[in-house]
C-alpha positions as CSV (number, residue, x, y, z in Angstrom):
1,X,-5.0,30.0,24.8
2,X,-4.9,33.8,24.4
3,X,-7.8,35.2,26.5
4,X,-8.8,37.6,23.6
5,X,-8.8,34.6,21.2
6,X,-10.9,32.6,23.6
7,X,-13.5,35.4,23.7
8,X,-13.4,35.7,19.9
9,X,-13.9,32.0,19.5
10,X,-16.9,32.0,22.0
11,X,-18.5,34.9,20.1
12,X,-18.0,33.1,16.7
13,X,-19.5,30.0,18.1
14,X,-22.5,31.9,19.4
15,X,-23.1,33.5,16.0
16,X,-22.8,30.1,14.3
17,X,-25.5,28.7,16.7
18,X,-27.9,31.6,16.0
19,X,-27.5,31.3,12.2
20,X,-27.6,27.6,12.4
21,X,-31.0,27.6,14.2
22,X,-32.4,30.3,11.8
23,X,-31.0,28.8,8.5
24,X,-30.3,25.1,9.1
25,X,-28.4,23.4,6.3
26,X,-26.6,20.1,5.9
27,X,-23.0,20.3,7.2
28,X,-20.4,19.2,4.6
29,X,-17.0,17.6,5.2
30,X,-15.2,20.5,3.5
31,X,-16.7,22.9,6.1
32,X,-15.3,20.7,8.8
33,X,-11.9,20.6,7.0
34,X,-11.8,24.4,6.9
35,X,-12.6,24.8,10.5
36,X,-10.0,22.2,11.5
37,X,-7.3,24.1,9.5
38,X,-8.3,27.4,11.1
39,X,-8.2,25.9,14.7
40,X,-5.0,24.0,14.1
41,X,-3.1,26.9,12.7
42,X,-4.3,29.1,15.6
43,X,-4.0,26.7,18.5
44,X,-0.9,24.8,17.3
45,X,-0.3,21.1,17.9
46,X,0.2,21.2,21.7
47,X,3.9,20.5,21.6
48,X,5.8,17.5,20.5
49,X,3.2,15.1,21.9
50,X,0.8,16.5,19.4
51,X,-2.9,16.9,19.9
52,X,-6.3,15.4,19.3
53,X,-8.9,17.7,17.7
54,X,-12.5,16.7,18.6
55,X,-15.1,17.8,16.1
56,X,-18.5,18.2,17.7
57,X,-21.5,18.2,15.4
58,X,-25.3,18.0,15.9
59,X,-26.5,14.3,16.3
60,X,-28.4,14.6,12.9
61,X,-25.1,15.6,11.1
62,X,-23.2,13.0,13.0
63,X,-25.7,10.3,11.8
64,X,-25.1,11.5,8.2
65,X,-21.4,11.2,8.6
66,X,-21.4,8.0,10.6
67,X,-21.1,5.6,7.6
68,X,-17.9,7.3,6.5
69,X,-16.7,8.4,10.0
70,X,-13.5,6.4,10.0
71,X,-12.6,7.5,6.4
72,X,-13.3,11.2,7.2
73,X,-11.3,11.1,10.5
74,X,-8.3,9.6,8.6
75,X,-8.6,12.1,5.8
76,X,-8.9,15.1,8.1
77,X,-6.0,13.8,10.2
78,X,-3.8,13.3,7.1
79,X,-4.6,16.8,6.0
80,X,-3.5,18.3,9.3
81,X,-0.4,16.0,9.4
82,X,0.7,17.5,6.0
83,X,0.0,21.0,7.3
84,X,2.2,20.2,10.4
85,X,5.0,18.9,8.2
86,X,5.0,22.1,6.1
87,X,5.3,24.1,9.3
88,X,8.6,22.3,10.0
89,X,7.9,22.3,13.7
90,X,8.7,18.9,15.2
91,X,5.5,17.4,16.5
92,X,3.4,14.2,16.5
93,X,0.8,13.9,13.8
94,X,-2.5,15.3,15.0
95,X,-5.6,13.1,15.5
96,X,-9.2,14.0,14.5
97,X,-12.2,12.5,16.3
98,X,-15.8,13.1,15.3
99,X,-18.4,13.3,18.1
100,X,-22.2,14.0,18.4
101,X,-22.9,17.1,20.6
102,X,-26.6,17.8,21.4
103,X,-25.9,21.4,22.4
104,X,-25.0,22.4,18.9
105,X,-27.4,23.5,16.2
106,X,-27.8,21.5,13.1
107,X,-25.4,22.5,10.4
108,X,-22.8,24.0,12.9
109,X,-19.7,22.5,14.5
110,X,-17.3,23.0,17.3
111,X,-13.6,22.0,17.5
112,X,-11.8,21.5,20.8
113,X,-8.1,20.7,21.1
114,X,-6.6,18.2,23.6
115,X,-2.8,18.0,24.0
116,X,-1.6,14.4,23.8
117,X,1.1,12.9,26.1
118,X,4.4,12.2,24.3
119,X,4.4,8.6,23.0
120,X,6.3,5.9,24.9
121,X,7.7,4.3,21.8
122,X,9.0,5.8,18.6
123,X,9.6,4.6,15.1
124,X,11.6,5.9,12.1
125,X,10.0,6.2,8.7
126,X,11.7,6.9,5.3
127,X,9.8,10.0,4.2
128,X,12.1,10.5,1.2
129,X,14.5,8.0,-0.2
130,X,14.8,4.3,-0.9
131,X,13.1,2.1,0.4
132,X,10.2,4.6,0.4
133,X,7.9,4.3,3.5
134,X,10.2,1.8,5.2
135,X,9.4,1.9,9.0
136,X,11.8,0.9,11.8
137,X,10.7,0.6,15.4
138,X,13.3,2.3,17.6
139,X,14.4,-0.3,20.2
140,X,17.8,-1.0,21.7
141,X,20.8,-0.1,19.5
142,X,20.3,0.4,15.7
143,X,22.5,1.4,12.8
144,X,21.5,3.1,9.6
145,X,23.6,3.2,6.4
146,X,24.3,1.5,3.0
147,X,25.7,-1.7,4.5
148,X,23.5,-4.8,4.1
149,X,23.9,-5.6,7.8
150,X,22.5,-2.2,9.0
151,X,19.1,-2.3,10.7
152,X,17.9,0.3,8.1
153,X,19.6,0.0,4.7
154,X,19.3,3.1,2.5
155,X,20.0,2.9,-1.2
156,X,21.5,6.4,-1.3
157,X,25.0,7.0,-2.7
158,X,25.4,10.0,-0.4
159,X,24.8,7.8,2.7
160,X,27.9,6.2,4.3
161,X,28.1,2.5,4.8
162,X,27.7,3.0,8.5
163,X,26.2,6.5,8.8
164,X,24.2,6.7,12.0
165,X,23.7,4.9,15.3
166,X,20.5,5.2,17.3
167,X,20.2,4.1,21.0
168,X,16.7,3.7,22.4
169,X,16.6,3.7,26.2
170,X,13.5,3.8,28.5
171,X,13.8,7.5,29.1
172,X,15.4,8.8,25.9
173,X,16.2,8.0,22.2
174,X,19.6,9.4,21.1
175,X,21.6,9.3,17.9
176,X,25.2,9.7,16.9
177,X,26.9,10.4,13.6
178,X,29.3,7.5,12.9
179,X,31.8,9.8,11.1
180,X,29.7,10.0,7.9
181,X,31.3,12.0,5.1
182,X,28.1,14.0,4.5
183,X,27.1,14.2,8.2
184,X,23.6,14.3,9.7
185,X,21.0,17.1,9.7
186,X,18.5,17.2,12.6
187,X,15.5,19.4,11.7
188,X,17.6,21.2,9.1
189,X,20.7,21.8,11.4
190,X,24.0,19.9,11.3
191,X,24.2,17.7,14.4
192,X,26.8,15.1,15.3
193,X,24.6,13.8,18.1
194,X,21.4,14.5,20.0
195,X,18.1,13.4,21.3
196,X,15.2,12.3,19.1
197,X,11.5,13.0,19.7
198,X,8.2,12.6,17.9
199,X,8.2,14.8,14.7
200,X,11.9,15.2,14.4
201,X,13.4,14.8,10.9
202,X,16.8,13.4,10.2
203,X,18.5,14.0,6.8
204,X,21.2,11.6,5.7
205,X,22.5,12.3,2.2
206,X,19.4,12.7,0.0
207,X,17.2,10.7,2.4
208,X,14.7,12.1,4.9
209,X,13.7,10.1,8.0
210,X,10.9,11.2,10.2
211,X,10.4,10.1,13.8
212,X,6.8,9.0,14.6
213,X,4.8,7.5,17.4
214,X,4.9,3.7,17.4
215,X,2.0,2.1,19.2
216,X,3.1,-1.5,18.4
217,X,5.1,-3.6,20.8
218,X,7.2,-5.1,18.0
219,X,10.9,-5.0,18.4
């Protein structure tokens, strides 16, 4: 982090604590959302491995949020994931965690960012196209295209019958264009072959496929 930004952040936190103690008020989820967006846009996502944003709040505020904690964490995480997608920077979707922090004044919050290690396993999700939302764990050798015997079948007339091959090995996941008429775009650039990582976006015809972390062991 930029040292000047760090000083500015510390000063802002000190001011928040002073005003929080003088004029305590219930903390609202929308205030947390605004702070998360500001921190995420400033600090970034910590590389392709993504990041975890830890929201610290006073125990009294934490108790108020606790009944909806899981829902709020998912909503905040989804909000940042959409923000990350709009930035068009390949990265793993961020995670948001809510914690009680006794050192904070009631009505204030603090957000810290922890980089996450790159995931061991990846999956491919149809972000745009048919079938929508279809997810494929990247294991061994897979093919993508219009053919019924492909591992991922796309109902897209601009996708070739055998459009793309993906090879998942212990240390890398690579792809190769199988001579498709419309080719392959990786993160907006024409690519005949290359390596895939979390957050990458493949475009085949009119279909968009995003690479995500896959925590399951399913093959």
